[in-house]
KOLDOKE-690787 format. One record per atom (N, C-alpha, C): residue number from 1; residue in one letter; atom name; y, x, z. Coordinates in nm, 4 decimals, decimal comma, always signed. Layout:
N
(NUM "a" "CA" (Y X Z))
...
***
This chain:
112
(1 "m" "N" (-0,1170 +0,0853 +0,0000))
(1 "m" "CA" (+0,0000 +0,0000 +0,0000))
(1 "m" "C" (+0,1225 +0,0893 +0,0000))
(2 "r" "N" (+0,2219 +0,0473 -0,0732))
(2 "r" "CA" (+0,3485 +0,1187 -0,0713))
(2 "r" "C" (+0,4201 +0,0828 +0,0579))
(3 "h" "N" (+0,4555 +0,1827 +0,1328))
(3 "h" "CA" (+0,5293 +0,1604 +0,2573))
(3 "h" "C" (+0,6747 +0,1953 +0,2299))
(4 "s" "N" (+0,7390 +0,1062 +0,1598))
(4 "s" "CA" (+0,8761 +0,1292 +0,1187))
(4 "s" "C" (+0,9720 +0,0979 +0,2328))
(5 "l" "N" (+1,0660 +0,1861 +0,2561))
(5 "l" "CA" (+1,1701 +0,1590 +0,3529))
(5 "l" "C" (+1,2807 +0,0766 +0,2887))
(6 "t" "N" (+1,2819 +0,0736 +0,1568))
(6 "t" "CA" (+1,3842 +0,0021 +0,0842))
(6 "t" "C" (+1,3230 -0,1193 +0,0164))
(7 "v" "N" (+1,3760 -0,2344 +0,0483))
(7 "v" "CA" (+1,3338 -0,3579 -0,0152))
(7 "v" "C" (+1,3986 -0,3624 -0,1532))
(8 "p" "N" (+1,3270 -0,4119 -0,2546))
(8 "p" "CA" (+1,3875 -0,4180 -0,3880))
(8 "p" "C" (+1,5236 -0,4871 -0,3863))
(9 "h" "N" (+1,6151 -0,4365 -0,4667))
(9 "h" "CA" (+1,7506 -0,4919 -0,4762))
(9 "h" "C" (+1,7489 -0,6147 -0,5660))
(10 "d" "N" (+1,6871 -0,7165 -0,5163))
(10 "d" "CA" (+1,6713 -0,8429 -0,5867))
(10 "d" "C" (+1,7293 -0,9484 -0,4936))
(11 "p" "N" (+1,8251 -1,0293 -0,5389))
(11 "p" "CA" (+1,8885 -1,1255 -0,4479))
(11 "p" "C" (+1,7914 -1,2244 -0,3851))
(12 "v" "N" (+1,6867 -1,2616 -0,4561))
(12 "v" "CA" (+1,5879 -1,3543 -0,3999))
(12 "v" "C" (+1,5099 -1,2855 -0,2881))
(13 "v" "N" (+1,4709 -1,1616 -0,3107))
(13 "v" "CA" (+1,3995 -1,0851 -0,2079))
(13 "v" "C" (+1,4908 -1,0607 -0,0886))
(14 "q" "N" (+1,6146 -1,0232 -0,1147))
(14 "q" "CA" (+1,7096 -0,9970 -0,0062))
(14 "q" "C" (+1,7309 -1,1214 +0,0796))
(15 "h" "N" (+1,7422 -1,2377 +0,0163))
(15 "h" "CA" (+1,7578 -1,3632 +0,0900))
(15 "h" "C" (+1,6340 -1,3913 +0,1744))
(16 "f" "N" (+1,5164 -1,3709 +0,1172))
(16 "f" "CA" (+1,3915 -1,3913 +0,1902))
(16 "f" "C" (+1,3869 -1,3019 +0,3142))
(17 "v" "N" (+1,4184 -1,1754 +0,2967))
(17 "v" "CA" (+1,4142 -1,0801 +0,4087))
(17 "v" "C" (+1,5154 -1,1174 +0,5169))
(18 "r" "N" (+1,6324 -1,1576 +0,4772))
(18 "r" "CA" (+1,7389 -1,1907 +0,5719))
(18 "r" "C" (+1,7144 -1,3239 +0,6426))
(19 "e" "N" (+1,6717 -1,4263 +0,5681))
(19 "e" "CA" (+1,6648 -1,5620 +0,6226))
(19 "e" "C" (+1,5254 -1,6077 +0,6649))
(20 "l" "N" (+1,4237 -1,5712 +0,5905))
(20 "l" "CA" (+1,2909 -1,6273 +0,6161))
(20 "l" "C" (+1,1959 -1,5320 +0,6890))
(21 "l" "N" (+1,2081 -1,4042 +0,6637))
(21 "l" "CA" (+1,1203 -1,3078 +0,7302))
(21 "l" "C" (+1,1303 -1,3154 +0,8826))
(22 "p" "N" (+1,2507 -1,3238 +0,9409))
(22 "p" "CA" (+1,2575 -1,3377 +1,0872))
(22 "p" "C" (+1,1870 -1,4637 +1,1382))
(23 "r" "N" (+1,1937 -1,5701 +1,0624))
(23 "r" "CA" (+1,1263 -1,6939 +1,1030))
(23 "r" "C" (+0,9750 -1,6782 +1,0955))
(24 "l" "N" (+0,9254 -1,6081 +0,9953))
(24 "l" "CA" (+0,7815 -1,5837 +0,9865))
(24 "l" "C" (+0,7342 -1,5004 +1,1050))
(25 "r" "N" (+0,8133 -1,4025 +1,1414))
(25 "r" "CA" (+0,7792 -1,3174 +1,2553))
(25 "r" "C" (+0,7860 -1,3962 +1,3865))
(26 "d" "N" (+0,8947 -1,4695 +1,4074))
(26 "d" "CA" (+0,9190 -1,5345 +1,5361))
(26 "d" "C" (+0,8479 -1,6685 +1,5520))
(27 "e" "N" (+0,8522 -1,7533 +1,4504))
(27 "e" "CA" (+0,7961 -1,8876 +1,4610))
(27 "e" "C" (+0,6490 -1,8951 +1,4200))
(28 "w" "N" (+0,6055 -1,8043 +1,3333))
(28 "w" "CA" (+0,4693 -1,8089 +1,2818))
(28 "w" "C" (+0,3841 -1,6928 +1,3324))
(29 "a" "N" (+0,4403 -1,6055 +1,4138))
(29 "a" "CA" (+0,3678 -1,4908 +1,4693))
(29 "a" "C" (+0,3006 -1,4078 +1,3599))
(30 "a" "N" (+0,3695 -1,3945 +1,2463))
(30 "a" "CA" (+0,3122 -1,3194 +1,1342))
(30 "a" "C" (+0,2899 -1,1741 +1,1736))
(31 "e" "N" (+0,1713 -1,1249 +1,1427))
(31 "e" "CA" (+0,1363 -0,9854 +1,1684))
(31 "e" "C" (+0,1690 -0,8976 +1,0483))
(32 "h" "N" (+0,1541 -0,9553 +0,9303))
(32 "h" "CA" (+0,1887 -0,8863 +0,8060))
(32 "h" "C" (+0,2576 -0,9858 +0,7143))
(33 "v" "N" (+0,3586 -0,9384 +0,6436))
(33 "v" "CA" (+0,4168 -1,0100 +0,5304))
(33 "v" "C" (+0,4309 -0,9046 +0,4218))
(34 "i" "N" (+0,3628 -0,9281 +0,3104))
(34 "i" "CA" (+0,3585 -0,8291 +0,2035))
(34 "i" "C" (+0,4097 -0,8930 +0,0746))
(35 "l" "N" (+0,5110 -0,8328 +0,0187))
(35 "l" "CA" (+0,5659 -0,8742 -0,1098))
(35 "l" "C" (+0,4853 -0,8061 -0,2195))
(36 "f" "N" (+0,4435 -0,8838 -0,3193))
(36 "f" "CA" (+0,3714 -0,8241 -0,4316))
(36 "f" "C" (+0,4141 -0,8943 -0,5596))
(37 "g" "N" (+0,3656 -0,8467 -0,6710))
(37 "g" "CA" (+0,3995 -0,9076 -0,7986))
(37 "g" "C" (+0,5264 -0,8486 -0,8592))
(38 "s" "N" (+0,5837 -0,9225 -0,9532))
(38 "s" "CA" (+0,6961 -0,8697 -1,0314))
(38 "s" "C" (+0,8181 -0,8360 -0,9464))
(39 "r" "N" (+0,8470 -0,9164 -0,8469))
(39 "r" "CA" (+0,9658 -0,8874 -0,7640))
(39 "r" "C" (+0,9445 -0,7614 -0,6800))
(40 "a" "N" (+0,8237 -0,7362 -0,6358))
(40 "a" "CA" (+0,7944 -0,6136 -0,5602))
(40 "a" "C" (+0,8096 -0,4905 -0,6490))
(41 "r" "N" (+0,7770 -0,5076 -0,7764))
(41 "r" "CA" (+0,7891 -0,3961 -0,8713))
(41 "r" "C" (+0,9309 -0,3792 -0,9239))
(42 "g" "N" (+1,0216 -0,4678 -0,8845))
(42 "g" "CA" (+1,1583 -0,4610 -0,9343))
(42 "g" "C" (+1,1714 -0,5137 -1,0756))
(43 "q" "N" (+1,0743 -0,5960 -1,1197))
(43 "q" "CA" (+1,0739 -0,6492 -1,2556))
(43 "q" "C" (+1,0966 -0,8002 -1,2590))
(44 "g" "N" (+1,1385 -0,8573 -1,1474))
(44 "g" "CA" (+1,1596 -1,0014 -1,1420))
(44 "g" "C" (+1,2784 -1,0449 -1,2253))
(45 "h" "N" (+1,2716 -1,1677 -1,2715))
(45 "h" "CA" (+1,3839 -1,2270 -1,3435))
(45 "h" "C" (+1,4160 -1,3599 -1,2769))
(46 "q" "N" (+1,5101 -1,4329 -1,3289))
(46 "q" "CA" (+1,5578 -1,5526 -1,2604))
(46 "q" "C" (+1,4485 -1,6563 -1,2370))
(47 "w" "N" (+1,3440 -1,6594 -1,3172))
(47 "w" "CA" (+1,2383 -1,7598 -1,3016))
(47 "w" "C" (+1,1134 -1,7038 -1,2332))
(48 "s" "N" (+1,1166 -1,5810 -1,1871))
(48 "s" "CA" (+0,9998 -1,5205 -1,1222))
(48 "s" "C" (+0,9748 -1,5810 -0,9847))
(49 "d" "N" (+0,8474 -1,5975 -0,9521))
(49 "d" "CA" (+0,8080 -1,6406 -0,8183))
(49 "d" "C" (+0,8307 -1,5273 -0,7195))
(50 "l" "N" (+0,8361 -1,5641 -0,5933))
(50 "l" "CA" (+0,8414 -1,4672 -0,4850))
(50 "l" "C" (+0,7030 -1,4690 -0,4215))
(51 "d" "N" (+0,6190 -1,3768 -0,4643))
(51 "d" "CA" (+0,4796 -1,3716 -0,4195))
(51 "d" "C" (+0,4700 -1,2939 -0,2892))
(52 "v" "N" (+0,4218 -1,3599 -0,1844))
(52 "v" "CA" (+0,4048 -1,2946 -0,0550))
(52 "v" "C" (+0,2706 -1,3337 +0,0060))
(53 "v" "N" (+0,2100 -1,2368 +0,0717))
(53 "v" "CA" (+0,0953 -1,2624 +0,1570))
(53 "v" "C" (+0,1487 -1,2712 +0,2986))
(54 "v" "N" (+0,1111 -1,3765 +0,3680))
(54 "v" "CA" (+0,1506 -1,3955 +0,5081))
(54 "v" "C" (+0,0224 -1,3984 +0,5906))
(55 "v" "N" (+0,0140 -1,3093 +0,6879))
(55 "v" "CA" (-0,1031 -1,3009 +0,7751))
(55 "v" "C" (-0,0611 -1,3431 +0,9151))
(56 "s" "N" (-0,1223 -1,4500 +0,9637))
(56 "s" "CA" (-0,0842 -1,5034 +1,0946))
(56 "s" "C" (-0,2033 -1,5693 +1,1627))
(57 "p" "N" (-0,2155 -1,5504 +1,2936))
(57 "p" "CA" (-0,3207 -1,6208 +1,3670))
(57 "p" "C" (-0,2966 -1,7715 +1,3710))
(58 "r" "N" (-0,1756 -1,8157 +1,3402))
(58 "r" "CA" (-0,1459 -1,9594 +1,3395))
(58 "r" "C" (-0,2213 -2,0339 +1,2304))
(59 "f" "N" (-0,2781 -1,9625 +1,1351))
(59 "f" "CA" (-0,3549 -2,0273 +1,0289))
(59 "f" "C" (-0,5006 -2,0517 +1,0697))
(60 "s" "N" (-0,5412 -1,9994 +1,1832))
(60 "s" "CA" (-0,6786 -2,0212 +1,2303))
(60 "s" "C" (-0,7033 -2,1700 +1,2511))
(61 "g" "N" (-0,8163 -2,2155 +1,2013))
(61 "g" "CA" (-0,8523 -2,3556 +1,2167))
(61 "g" "C" (-0,7865 -2,4485 +1,1158))
(62 "v" "N" (-0,7033 -2,3934 +1,0266))
(62 "v" "CA" (-0,6379 -2,4735 +0,9233))
(62 "v" "C" (-0,7060 -2,4400 +0,7909))
(63 "r" "N" (-0,7456 -2,5425 +0,7174))
(63 "r" "CA" (-0,8099 -2,5175 +0,5876))
(63 "r" "C" (-0,7179 -2,4346 +0,4999))
(64 "f" "N" (-0,7761 -2,3423 +0,4250))
(64 "f" "CA" (-0,6992 -2,2515 +0,3405))
(64 "f" "C" (-0,6026 -2,3279 +0,2503))
(65 "i" "N" (-0,6483 -2,4338 +0,1901))
(65 "i" "CA" (-0,5679 -2,5128 +0,0962))
(65 "i" "C" (-0,4507 -2,5833 +0,1647))
(66 "d" "N" (-0,4584 -2,6047 +0,2950))
(66 "d" "CA" (-0,3525 -2,6742 +0,3690))
(66 "d" "C" (-0,2471 -2,5807 +0,4274))
(67 "r" "N" (-0,2721 -2,4522 +0,4235))
(67 "r" "CA" (-0,1817 -2,3571 +0,4893))
(67 "r" "C" (-0,0475 -2,3440 +0,4187))
(68 "w" "N" (-0,0496 -2,3175 +0,2881))
(68 "w" "CA" (+0,0774 -2,2917 +0,2196))
(68 "w" "C" (+0,1692 -2,4130 +0,2196))
(69 "p" "N" (+0,1191 -2,5372 +0,2028))
(69 "p" "CA" (+0,2140 -2,6491 +0,2098))
(69 "p" "C" (+0,2783 -2,6609 +0,3487))
(70 "q" "N" (+0,2001 -2,6332 +0,4508))
(70 "q" "CA" (+0,2513 -2,6381 +0,5877))
(70 "q" "C" (+0,3626 -2,5346 +0,6066))
(71 "l" "N" (+0,3391 -2,4150 +0,5614))
(71 "l" "CA" (+0,4375 -2,3075 +0,5717))
(71 "l" "C" (+0,5587 -2,3355 +0,4831))
(72 "f" "N" (+0,5322 -2,3810 +0,3631))
(72 "f" "CA" (+0,6372 -2,4124 +0,2667))
(72 "f" "C" (+0,7353 -2,5143 +0,3246))
(73 "r" "N" (+0,6838 -2,6218 +0,3820))
(73 "r" "CA" (+0,7701 -2,7244 +0,4422))
(73 "r" "C" (+0,8470 -2,6697 +0,5618))
(74 "a" "N" (+0,7816 -2,5922 +0,6455))
(74 "a" "CA" (+0,8461 -2,5373 +0,7655))
(74 "a" "C" (+0,9622 -2,4447 +0,7303))
(75 "l" "N" (+0,9525 -2,3795 +0,6158))
(75 "l" "CA" (+1,0576 -2,2861 +0,5745))
(75 "l" "C" (+1,1645 -2,3525 +0,4882))
(76 "g" "N" (+1,1560 -2,4818 +0,4686))
(76 "g" "CA" (+1,2581 -2,5533 +0,3929))
(76 "g" "C" (+1,2327 -2,5594 +0,2440))
(77 "c" "N" (+1,1084 -2,5398 +0,2032))
(77 "c" "CA" (+1,0672 -2,5547 +0,0629))
(77 "c" "C" (+1,1438 -2,4664 -0,0353))
(78 "p" "N" (+1,1549 -2,3360 -0,0103))
(78 "p" "CA" (+1,2222 -2,2505 -0,1088))
(78 "p" "C" (+1,1443 -2,2521 -0,2407))
(79 "a" "N" (+1,2086 -2,2943 -0,3472))
(79 "a" "CA" (+1,1424 -2,3199 -0,4750))
(79 "a" "C" (+1,0674 -2,1997 -0,5299))
(80 "e" "N" (+1,1187 -2,0801 -0,5103))
(80 "e" "CA" (+1,0570 -1,9622 -0,5700))
(80 "e" "C" (+0,9407 -1,9060 -0,4874))
(81 "l" "N" (+0,9245 -1,9508 -0,3644))
(81 "l" "CA" (+0,8246 -1,8938 -0,2742))
(81 "l" "C" (+0,6826 -1,9339 -0,3129))
(82 "e" "N" (+0,5958 -1,8343 -0,3224))
(82 "e" "CA" (+0,4531 -1,8541 -0,3484))
(82 "e" "C" (+0,3752 -1,7801 -0,2395))
(83 "p" "N" (+0,3587 -1,8420 -0,1232))
(83 "p" "CA" (+0,2876 -1,7731 -0,0152))
(83 "p" "C" (+0,1364 -1,7875 -0,0281))
(84 "i" "N" (+0,0667 -1,6810 +0,0048))
(84 "i" "CA" (-0,0787 -1,6818 +0,0186))
(84 "i" "C" (-0,1031 -1,6535 +0,1661))
(85 "c" "N" (-0,1684 -1,7457 +0,2350))
(85 "c" "CA" (-0,1761 -1,7427 +0,3812))
(85 "c" "C" (-0,3163 -1,7098 +0,4300))
(86 "y" "N" (-0,3269 -1,6052 +0,5116))
(86 "y" "CA" (-0,4542 -1,5606 +0,5662))
(86 "y" "C" (-0,4477 -1,5506 +0,7179))
(87 "t" "N" (-0,5619 -1,5692 +0,7815))
(87 "t" "CA" (-0,5739 -1,5325 +0,9224))
(87 "t" "C" (-0,5901 -1,3807 +0,9264))
(88 "p" "N" (-0,5675 -1,3178 +1,0411))
(88 "p" "CA" (-0,5875 -1,1725 +1,0492))
(88 "p" "C" (-0,7309 -1,1313 +1,0142))
(89 "e" "N" (-0,8277 -1,2104 +1,0563))
(89 "e" "CA" (-0,9684 -1,1781 +1,0291))
(89 "e" "C" (-0,9991 -1,1861 +0,8792))
(90 "e" "N" (-0,9478 -1,2885 +0,8141))
(90 "e" "CA" (-0,9691 -1,3020 +0,6692))
(90 "e" "C" (-0,9056 -1,1863 +0,5951))
(91 "f" "N" (-0,7829 -1,1540 +0,6318))
(91 "f" "CA" (-0,7127 -1,0474 +0,5614))
(91 "f" "C" (-0,7832 -0,9142 +0,5804))
(92 "e" "N" (-0,8277 -0,8876 +0,6994))
(92 "e" "CA" (-0,9009 -0,7632 +0,7262))
(92 "e" "C" (-1,0245 -0,7535 +0,6368))
(93 "r" "N" (-1,0938 -0,8636 +0,6209))
(93 "r" "CA" (-1,2159 -0,8678 +0,5403))
(93 "r" "C" (-1,1842 -0,8599 +0,3907))
(94 "w" "N" (-1,0803 -0,9283 +0,3434))
(94 "w" "CA" (-1,0552 -0,9425 +0,2002))
(94 "w" "C" (-0,9599 -0,8396 +0,1421))
(95 "r" "N" (-0,8909 -0,7629 +0,2241))
(95 "r" "CA" (-0,7929 -0,6698 +0,1682))
(95 "r" "C" (-0,8564 -0,5556 +0,0903))
(96 "e" "N" (-0,9835 -0,5307 +0,1111))
(96 "e" "CA" (-1,0530 -0,4256 +0,0371))
(96 "e" "C" (-1,1236 -0,4798 -0,0863))
(97 "q" "N" (-1,1096 -0,6074 -0,1137))
(97 "q" "CA" (-1,1736 -0,6728 -0,2278))
(97 "q" "C" (-1,0785 -0,6756 -0,3472))
(98 "p" "N" (-1,1283 -0,7125 -0,4654))
(98 "p" "CA" (-1,0431 -0,7119 -0,5844))
(98 "p" "C" (-0,9501 -0,8329 -0,5990))
(99 "g" "N" (-0,9501 -0,9282 -0,5086))
(99 "g" "CA" (-0,8664 -1,0481 -0,5196))
(99 "g" "C" (-0,7217 -1,0250 -0,4794))
(100 "i" "N" (-0,6517 -1,1348 -0,4537))
(100 "i" "CA" (-0,5086 -1,1300 -0,4228))
(100 "i" "C" (-0,4800 -1,0470 -0,2983))
(101 "a" "N" (-0,5591 -1,0631 -0,1941))
(101 "a" "CA" (-0,5359 -0,9854 -0,0717))
(101 "a" "C" (-0,5443 -0,8356 -0,1009))
(102 "g" "N" (-0,6418 -0,7964 -0,1810))
(102 "g" "CA" (-0,6577 -0,6560 -0,2167))
(102 "g" "C" (-0,5438 -0,6033 -0,3017))
(103 "i" "N" (-0,5012 -0,6846 -0,3976))
(103 "i" "CA" (-0,3884 -0,6441 -0,4830))
(103 "i" "C" (-0,2628 -0,6261 -0,3985))
(104 "a" "N" (-0,2364 -0,7225 -0,3117))
(104 "a" "CA" (-0,1177 -0,7122 -0,2253))
(104 "a" "C" (-0,1265 -0,5883 -0,1369))
(105 "w" "N" (-0,2428 -0,5640 -0,0783))
(105 "w" "CA" (-0,2618 -0,4501 +0,0114))
(105 "w" "C" (-0,2408 -0,3173 -0,0613))
(106 "r" "N" (-0,2945 -0,3069 -0,1839))
(106 "r" "CA" (-0,2860 -0,1807 -0,2584))
(106 "r" "C" (-0,1514 -0,1618 -0,3278))
(107 "e" "N" (-0,0919 -0,2700 -0,3783))
(107 "e" "CA" (+0,0254 -0,2560 -0,4631))
(107 "e" "C" (+0,1539 -0,3120 -0,4036))
(108 "g" "N" (+0,1412 -0,3851 -0,2950))
(108 "g" "CA" (+0,2575 -0,4545 -0,2413))
(108 "g" "C" (+0,3498 -0,3699 -0,1563))
(109 "v" "N" (+0,4590 -0,4317 -0,1204))
(109 "v" "CA" (+0,5591 -0,3701 -0,0324))
(109 "v" "C" (+0,5522 -0,4432 +0,1013))
(110 "r" "N" (+0,5173 -0,3702 +0,2048))
(110 "r" "CA" (+0,5055 -0,4309 +0,3368))
(110 "r" "C" (+0,6442 -0,4589 +0,3932))
(111 "l" "N" (+0,6706 -0,5875 +0,4175))
(111 "l" "CA" (+0,7987 -0,6285 +0,4760))
(111 "l" "C" (+0,7881 -0,6415 +0,6264))
(112 "l" "N" (+0,6682 -0,6678 +0,6733))
(112 "l" "CA" (+0,6436 -0,6823 +0,8175))
(112 "l" "C" (+0,5023 -0,6341 +0,8461))
***
């Protein structure tokens, strides 16, 4: 994973870091928030999604398919946000696999 000290100079990413990241940390007890995809690479454009992996124990006991709508509503439905939500145990298991968790872990920018 890229451990960047500098968040991409993208206004959507900057807004997320300033406004939503503290809420994920404080209200959702997020252990990891990882930005990946085009915005993490600095290649985002006005219609690009904001792809993030959110790892939180608050997702335990919640069906995988129900997690992102719950988080999306709690954060005020930011249109560009595309969260992928894992429990810490799931993320630990899947981050070494070839799926989204693995891609985020290997190529993403750790925000939290």
